[in-house]
N, C-alpha and C positions, 0 to 999 in steps of 0.2 A: 459428765454431759455426754448424751447420746449421739449417734451419727446424723439423726434427722437435725439437732440443734446445731451440730458443727456445720453440715451442710448449708443451714440457713445463714449462718455467721459468715461463711467463707462466699457466699454468691451475692451480687448486687441485684436491686429489686428489679431491673429490666431482665435480667437472666430468670428471675422467678416467675415474673408475668408470662415472658415468653413461654416459658416451660408448662404453666399451668395452662395457657391457651392452647398450646399444640395438644396437650394429653386431653384437656376438655374437648376439642374438636375429634380427636382420635375416639373417645368414649362416646360423642355423640354422633359419629359416623358408624360406629359398630353397633350402637342400638336402633339406628334407621335401618342398618342392613339386616339386623335381626327380625324387625317386623314383618317384613314380606316373606323371610325365610320362615318363620313360625305359621304364617297365613297360609302359604302355599302348603307347607307339611298338613296343616289341618284339614285342607280341601283335598289333599291326596290321600292321606290315609284315615280321617277322622270321620267325613260325611258319608252318608248312607248312599249307595248306588242303587239306582233303578235297575231291577233284573228284566232282561231283554229276553221275551219269549219268540222263539221261532215256531210259527204254525206251520203244518204241512197235511198232507193226506190221511196220515195216521194220528194227527195230533190238531184237531179242528178248535178254533176258539168257541167259547160257549155261544149258543144261539141268542140272538138277540142284542149282542154286544156290538158296537160299532166295528170292530176288528172282524166280527162274523161275516159282514155283507162285503167287505173287501176280500177276504179270503175265498167265500163264496163265489165270487164274481171274477176271480183270478184268470180264468180262462173266457171271460165274456158271457159268464150264464150266472142265474141265481141258483143257488143249492136247493133253497126251499120252496121252490115254485114246481109245481107237479100237476 
């Protein structure tokens, strides 16, 4: 007779039901806690991040792009108006 059978013989049904209920809730809580952790870790490390490009006088955006007009008018003038 192994130890699990001995334990089963020496415990009453109420003890076993309580133990299975408590351990079931612990497993459920652990699983529910793991889901957001995996979700957060994926979006922190796994998702691609968009590159942020900083334009200045030496690095203008391409002409004709929407960023170009914002960059050209940064001092209140249009760079392509001559």
